[in-house]
Structure formats: C-alpha cells, structure tokens
ZAMARGU-4260 file (C-alpha; in steps of 0.2 Angstrom, whole numbers, plus 5000, padded with zeros to 4 digits):
<rodrens>
0) 5608/5255/5575 | 5620/5266/5565 | 5628/5281/5573 | 5619/5293/5562 | 5603/5286/5563
5) 5605/5284/5580 | 5606/5302/5583 | 5596/5309/5572 | 5583/5298/5580 | 5585/5305/5597
10) 5586/5323/5591 | 5568/5321/5582 | 5562/5310/5599 | 5570/5329/5609 | 5560/5341/5599
15) 5543/5329/5601 | 5546/5331/5619 | 5551/5348/5619 | 5533/5351/5608 | 5524/5339/5623
20) 5529/5353/5637 | 5523/5366/5629 | 5506/5361/5626 | 5505/5350/5642 | 5512/5363/5656
25) 5529/5357/5655 | 5526/5342/5665 | 5538/5333/5659 | 5550/5343/5654 | 5554/5345/5671
30) 5559/5328/5674 | 5575/5328/5662 | 5586/5315/5666 | 5602/5325/5661 | 5595/5337/5675
35) 5592/5324/5688 | 5607/5323/5697 | 5610/5340/5699 | 5594/5343/5706 | 5599/5350/5724
40) 5611/5360/5714 | 5597/5368/5704 | 5587/5370/5721 | 5600/5380/5731 | 5601/5392/5716
45) 5580/5393/5714 | 5581/5397/5731 | 5592/5411/5730 | 5582/5414/5715 | 5566/5417/5723
50) 5572/5428/5740 | 5577/5444/5732 | 5559/5445/5722 | 5548/5439/5736 | 5557/5450/5749
55) 5556/5465/5739 | 5538/5463/5734 | 5533/5457/5751 | 5542/5473/5761 | 5533/5484/5749
60) 5519/5477/5751 | 5522/5477/5771 | 5525/5497/5768 | 5509/5503/5775 | 5510/5492/5790
65) 5528/5497/5794 | 5523/5517/5790 | 5512/5516/5805 | 5521/5507/5817 | 5538/5519/5813
70) 5524/5534/5813 | 5531/5539/5794 | 5528/5551/5783 | 5524/5546/5765 | 5542/5550/5757
75) 5549/5540/5774 | 5539/5527/5769 | 5540/5528/5749 | 5561/5526/5752 | 5558/5508/5762
80) 5558/5496/5743 | 5569/5508/5737 | 5583/5503/5749 | 5583/5487/5744 | 5585/5490/5726
85) 5601/5502/5729 | 5614/5486/5732 | 5608/5476/5719 | 5610/5489/5706 | 5629/5495/5713
90) 5636/5480/5721 | 5634/5465/5708 | 5648/5467/5697 | 5660/5469/5712 | 5655/5454/5721
95) 5656/5444/5704 | 5673/5450/5701 | 5677/5445/5720 | 5669/5429/5717 | 5681/5423/5703
100) 5693/5427/5715 | 5690/5418/5730 | 5677/5407/5726 | 5658/5408/5718 | 5652/5396/5731
105) 5660/5403/5746 | 5650/5420/5740 | 5634/5412/5736 | 5634/5405/5753 | 5638/5422/5761
110) 5624/5431/5752 | 5614/5414/5762 | 5620/5420/5781 | 5619/5438/5776 | 5602/5439/5770
115) 5596/5428/5783 | 5604/5439/5797 | 5600/5455/5791 | 5581/5451/5788 | 5580/5447/5807
120) 5590/5461/5810 | 5576/5471/5802 | 5563/5461/5810 | 5568/5468/5825 | 5572/5484/5822
125) 5568/5498/5833 | 5571/5513/5824 | 5569/5519/5803 | 5587/5519/5804 | 5590/5504/5810
130) 5577/5494/5798 | 5584/5504/5783 | 5602/5499/5787 | 5598/5481/5789 | 5588/5482/5771
135) 5602/5490/5764 | 5612/5474/5771 | 5598/5463/5764 | 5601/5468/5747 | 5619/5466/5748
140) 5615/5447/5752 | 5602/5448/5739 | 5616/5454/5726 | 5628/5442/5732 | 5614/5427/5729
145) 5609/5434/5711 | 5625/5436/5705 | 5634/5418/5709 | 5618/5409/5708 | 5618/5411/5690
150) 5637/5409/5687 | 5637/5390/5698 | 5623/5389/5685 | 5632/5391/5671 | 5646/5381/5678
155) 5639/5365/5683 | 5626/5364/5668 | 5633/5360/5651 | 5628/5371/5635 | 5616/5359/5630
160) 5606/5358/5647 | 5610/5377/5652 | 5593/5384/5647 | 5582/5373/5656 | 5592/5375/5672
165) 5592/5394/5668 | 5575/5395/5664 | 5572/5387/5683 | 5583/5399/5690 | 5569/5411/5682
170) 5553/5400/5686 | 5559/5403/5703 | 5561/5422/5702 | 5542/5423/5695 | 5538/5412/5710
175) 5541/5426/5721 | 5533/5439/5713 | 5518/5426/5713 | 5519/5421/5728 | 5523/5438/5736
180) 5506/5449/5737 | 5498/5433/5744 | 5507/5426/5757 | 5516/5441/5762 | 5498/5448/5764
185) 5493/5434/5773 | 5507/5433/5785 | 5505/5453/5789 | 5489/5451/5791 | 5490/5436/5807
190) 5507/5440/5811 | 5512/5460/5806 | 5526/5465/5795 | 5540/5456/5806 | 5532/5439/5801
195) 5539/5442/5780 | 5557/5444/5787 | 5556/5429/5798 | 5550/5420/5783 | 5565/5425/5773
200) 5575/5420/5785 | 5569/5405/5786 | 5571/5400/5769 | 5589/5409/5767 | 5594/5396/5781
205) 5586/5381/5770 | 5596/5387/5754 | 5610/5389/5763 | 5608/5370/5773 | 5606/5363/5756
210) 5621/5373/5746 | 5631/5365/5761 | 5628/5347/5755 | 5624/5350/5736 | 5639/5361/5732
215) 5653/5355/5746 | 5663/5345/5731 | 5662/5357/5718 | 5679/5370/5716 | 5673/5386/5707
220) 5691/5396/5714 | 5696/5408/5701 | 5714/5416/5703 | 5718/5430/5715 | 5713/5446/5706
225) 5723/5464/5708 | 5706/5472/5702 | 5697/5471/5716 | 5701/5488/5723 | 5700/5495/5706
230) 5681/5485/5707 | 5677/5494/5723 | 5681/5510/5715 | 5665/5507/5702 | 5656/5500/5713
235) 5657/5516/5725 | 5652/5527/5708 | 5637/5515/5705 | 5631/5518/5722 | 5633/5536/5721
240) 5625/5536/5705 | 5611/5524/5710 | 5607/5533/5728 | 5605/5551/5717 | 5594/5541/5705
245) 5582/5532/5719 | 5581/5546/5732 | 5583/5559/5724 | 5563/5559/5716 | 5560/5559/5734
250) 5571/5573/5742 | 5573/5582/5727 | 5587/5579/5716 | 5596/5595/5717 | 5598/5594/5737
255) 5608/5577/5732 | 5618/5585/5719 | 5634/5581/5730 | 5631/5561/5727 | 5631/5561/5705
260) 5645/5574/5707 | 5654/5559/5717 | 5649/5546/5706 | 5653/5554/5692 | 5670/5559/5699
265) 5673/5541/5705 | 5667/5534/5687 | 5678/5545/5679 | 5694/5538/5689 | 5689/5520/5685
270) 5688/5523/5669 | 5704/5531/5666 | 5711/5517/5677 | 5705/5504/5667 | 5710/5509/5651
275) 5728/5511/5656 | 5727/5496/5665 | 5735/5478/5659 | 5718/5468/5668 | 5704/5476/5668
280) 5687/5475/5682 | 5676/5472/5664 | 5690/5461/5652 | 5691/5470/5636 | 5691/5450/5628
285) 5675/5448/5635 | 5668/5466/5627 | 5677/5470/5612 | 5669/5461/5597 | 5657/5450/5610
290) 5640/5456/5600 | 5630/5444/5609 | 5637/5448/5625 | 5633/5467/5624 | 5616/5466/5615
295) 5611/5455/5627 | 5614/5466/5642 | 5606/5480/5632 | 5592/5472/5629 | 5589/5465/5648
300) 5590/5484/5654 | 5577/5489/5640 | 5565/5473/5647 | 5566/5479/5664 | 5566/5496/5660
305) 5548/5496/5652 | 5542/5481/5663 | 5547/5481/5680 | 5534/5493/5687 | 5519/5487/5677
310) 5514/5478/5694 | 5516/5498/5702 | 5507/5506/5690 | 5492/5493/5686 | 5488/5493/5707
315) 5486/5511/5706 | 5475/5511/5692 | 5465/5495/5698 | 5463/5503/5717 | 5464/5520/5715
320) 5454/5522/5697 | 5444/5506/5698 | 5441/5506/5715 | 5445/5487/5719 | 5451/5480/5734
325) 5469/5475/5735 | 5466/5456/5736 | 5456/5456/5719 | 5469/5467/5713 | 5481/5455/5715
330) 5471/5442/5707 | 5470/5452/5691 | 5488/5454/5690 | 5491/5437/5694 | 5490/5431/5675
335) 5508/5440/5672 | 5519/5429/5685 | 5508/5414/5683 | 5514/5412/5661 | 5531/5418/5664
340) 5531/5402/5677 | 5525/5391/5666 | 5535/5397/5650 | 5553/5402/5658 | 5559/5382/5659
345) 5552/5379/5641 | 5560/5394/5633 | 5575/5390/5642 | 5576/5374/5633 | 5570/5379/5617
350) 5585/5390/5617 | 5598/5376/5621 | 5590/5366/5605 | 5588/5384/5593 | 5598/5397/5601
355) 5591/5413/5609 | 5590/5427/5596 | 5572/5423/5590 | 5566/5418/5603 | 5571/5432/5615
360) 5566/5443/5603 | 5549/5436/5601 | 5545/5439/5617 | 5552/5457/5616 | 5538/5460/5603
365) 5526/5453/5611 | 5528/5463/5628 | 5530/5479/5616 | 5513/5475/5606 | 5503/5472/5622
370) 5509/5490/5628 | 5504/5498/5613 | 5487/5491/5616 | 5485/5494/5633 | 5489/5513/5627
375) 5474/5512/5614 | 5463/5503/5625 | 5466/5510/5643 | 5447/5502/5648 | 5441/5496/5665
380) 5436/5478/5657 | 5444/5468/5668 | 5444/5453/5655 | 5454/5463/5646 | 5465/5470/5659
385) 5468/5451/5662 | 5470/5445/5645 | 5484/5458/5643 | 5495/5456/5655 | 5495/5439/5652
390) 5501/5441/5636 | 5516/5452/5645 | 5520/5435/5656 | 5522/5425/5638 | 5531/5439/5631
395) 5543/5440/5647 | 5542/5420/5650 | 5549/5419/5632 | 5563/5433/5634 | 5571/5429/5652
400) 5579/5412/5652 | 5585/5412/5633 | 5594/5431/5634 | 5603/5424/5651 | 5607/5409/5642
405) 5612/5420/5628 | 5626/5428/5638 | 5632/5416/5649 | 5636/5406/5633 | 5644/5422/5624
410) 5658/5424/5640 | 5674/5410/5644 | 5666/5401/5661 | 5683/5411/5670 | 5672/5426/5667
415) 5657/5420/5673 | 5656/5429/5690 | 5660/5446/5683 | 5647/5440/5667 | 5634/5437/5679
420) 5635/5454/5689 | 5635/5462/5675 | 5619/5455/5669 | 5612/5456/5685 | 5618/5476/5685
425) 5608/5480/5670 | 5593/5471/5677 | 5593/5481/5693 | 5597/5496/5684 | 5584/5493/5672
430) 5571/5490/5689 | 5577/5505/5698 | 5574/5517/5681 | 5559/5509/5678 | 5549/5513/5698
435) 5558/5531/5692 | 5551/5534/5677 | 5535/5528/5679 | 5535/5541/5693 | 5542/5554/5684
440) 5527/5553/5671 | 5514/5549/5684 | 5523/5567/5693 | 5518/5576/5678 | 5499/5574/5678
445) 5494/5571/5695 | 5503/5580/5712 | 5521/5574/5718 | 5515/5570/5735 | 5500/5559/5729
450) 5511/5547/5721 | 5523/5546/5734 | 5507/5543/5744 | 5501/5530/5732 | 5519/5523/5731
455) 5519/5518/5750 | 5502/5512/5753 | 5497/5527/5762 | 5485/5533/5749 | 5473/5519/5742
460) 5461/5531/5732 | 5462/5546/5719 | 5450/5559/5720 | 5440/5560/5705 | 5449/5576/5700
465) 5462/5568/5698 | 5457/5551/5689 | 5457/5558/5671 | 5475/5564/5674 | 5480/5551/5680
470) 5475/5540/5666 | 5483/5552/5654 | 5499/5548/5665 | 5496/5528/5663 | 5493/5528/5644
475) 5511/5539/5642 | 5519/5525/5652 | 5510/5514/5641 | 5517/5519/5625 | 5533/5522/5633
480) 5536/5505/5639 | 5531/5498/5622 | 5543/5510/5615 | 5556/5501/5626 | 5553/5485/5622
485) 5551/5487/5605 | 5569/5495/5605 | 5573/5479/5614 | 5568/5467/5601 | 5578/5475/5589
490) 5594/5475/5601 | 5591/5456/5602 | 5590/5454/5586 | 5610/5461/5585 | 5616/5446/5594
495) 5627/5435/5583 | 5615/5421/5575 | 5612/5405/5584 | 5615/5415/5601
</rodrens>
C-alpha cells in the first residue's frame, strides 16, 4: 500500500475511533495500544492524582466528627480543610524546580512516602495542633505528587499521546472527588474520622509500590541548580501570602497583617534577584514570548477560581435551604464529577489530534453559560439543578486535560518540572481564592459566624429569616463565577493556534 494512502487511512481510522469513543462512553479509547506498554506508569501517576482530591474532600466531610473529637469551635474546625490547600498553593514551584535538579522520580516517590507517613500521624493525632501540623505535611506530600506526576506523564508520553494520558490523570482527580463523599462518609460512619487517613495512607503505599517497578528504569534527573535557594525564597513568600489569604477570613485580616507584609517583602526580594540573575527560577525563555504558556496558566487560575467553590456553595444551598439530607445532596451533586470522569480522557485525546485552544475555550464557555443560567434560575427544581451541574461537568471535562496538554506541550522538556509546578500553583491558588471569594460574598448577606459554622459542618440548616438573604448571595456567586469563566474562555483563545 502506498505510504501516503496508508497514513491517510490511519488518520481516518483514528478519527473514527475517537468519534466512537465520544458516543459510546470512551470504552475503546481506554485500550489504546500506544498507551498499553506504559500502563503501570500511568497507574502510579493516577494514584497520585487521586489522593489529593480524595483526602481533601473526605477530610472536609470529616470536619464535624473531628470537631466533636477535639471539642473545636466553628472557626477551628473550618480551618482544617484550608491547611491542606496552603502548601499546595505555595510549594509546587519550589518542588518542581528542586525535582528538575535532583530527579523527578525521586521527589515523586518522596511525595508518596510523606503523604503516607503524615496521614498516619494525622490519624493518631492526640491534639488539634498535631493534627494541623500533620495535615500541612500531607499537603506538602500532595504538592510533590501533583507537580511531578504531571511532569512524568509529559516526559514519558509522546506529544501524540500526551493529551490522552493527561486526560487519564485528570479522570483520576475527578474519581477522587466523586468517591470522597460516599466512601469517606461510609468510612467515617463505620470507623470514625481516622479511617479516612488510614485508607489514604494505604493508597499511598500502593502508589509507591507501583512506582518502584514502573519507574525504575526512568532517569529524569536534571542538572544541579543554583536557583534552588531562590526558589525557596519564592516559596516562603507564597506561603506567607496564601496563609494570610486563607486564615485571614477566619481570624481577621488586620490581626494577620504581618503575614502579607512579610510575603510581599520576600516577593520583592525574589523579583529583584530574578531580574539581576543570569539564571532564573522561572526561566525567561519559558515565559517570554510563550503566549500559549502564559494564557493557559491564566485560564487555569480563572477556571478554578470560578468553579472550585461550587460543591461548597451547592452543599449549603441543598442542605441548609432546601433541607435535603447530606446523602441525597451528594447524589444531586454527583453528575458534575461523573461527567468530568467520562469526558477527560476523550478531551485529552481530541487535543492531541486537533489542538487544545478551541476545545478548552469551548469548555469554559459551557461552564460560564451554566453559571449564568443558575444566576437567572436559582430555583428549587432538583432536576434542573442536576442538569446544570452535569453541563458544568461537561465543560470542565472538556477544559482540564486539553489545557494541561497545552501548557506542557508549549515548554522544553527540561522545564517540565517547573512548568508543571507553575500550572499547579495556578490551580491551587484558584481553589484557595475560590473558597475565600464565595465565603466573603455569602458573609455579606448572612452572618460570618453562620458561614463558618456551615463551612465546618457544625451548622446544618439556616434560619428561615436568613434563607432569602442566602439565595441573594448564592446568585451573586453564580454570576461572578460565570463572568470569570467567560473571561477564561477569552484568555484560552489567546493561545497560539494549534495549541
């Protein structure tokens, strides 16, 4: 058969396979031969991707039980989920740079070990302070896993299969979000809150064991880097700034003003040293003139800023306003992560074939339109709420893997660690500020103490006198999220064509 005809035939055959997957639930796509030989690698990175969203969601679900166990106030209990996010939002660039120098596989495995060890410490905690310290270290381990898992996948899988592999990793993230309420709730009800950490530690052991044989022949060690101290300075500045943002809502921003002052001073020193240095923590050649990298990271920040608080806000709306049980509320919210799980591998594979720019932008437009509809509707019909959340899940599923593929395809492989860390920082900063944004908006309509109590799980219903005010706040959250999503659609279109 002539070469040109053979290649054209293969292209048409691949496109047909993709179309079949979109319409038949991605069953055939998951068995793509090009992926099969690297399955164990994808398995261990997917376990790493699963752990962070599962534990953060399950830990939030366990907050009422933890609060009763340690006799915590509303504010003390509400801080627990935030402590996991702070290291994820502040340490990923440092860990990406460090991994580029000493080896990404080494830091990835270290992430499993830290995650496992401090999950067990959290389970055996005998004081609130010990619990918070161990959760912070679990977040550190999660940051090592998140940064280097993406970098490993990008290194191992060729450009032709990278989007699909990143889609599988994204699917693992959404599986973690999907299973957390049900599996976490079952474990907590049967064995109390410590069981969530035992389960997470066991999964980390499995991930580490798989990595020991699947990654043993892979050498991803970069050059020794003299920018690591500078990266540490950047990490310290972000740690101060994110701690101020995360904890200021609960303790008062004026009381923690020293954190933002320290953070800004350290950030200023970092920027000064970056400008004067011949080598940078964030290499100029990675960012300068790389419109795709910059636009994709801004879009990721806007995406998570607009969407991450949706489960929090809808959980309050369904349970405290509509008086629906937590279990049924979980079922109502379920269509969103289910659609993410189903579409992420498909969207990743389509981005390999057609580029990420249009697919990711379409996802953000769908999300934005859904939020605007919820702003207009804000009703009590459960079927409409479930359908709207499912459509948001479709949009998120179309966005996530293509956008990640766009970032990692736009940089030199030698920068994959720092590139992945930069993207992860945008994601988790978006998550952190999404919760702060939603809480601040709601607090302008109902008392702050009530929001803290609901956030901690200690308050399960809202007095009818506040119900109408909450609905007003809910609608404002929806329209703000919709505007941010549409802004993300615009920034996504700023990428270079084909990316």
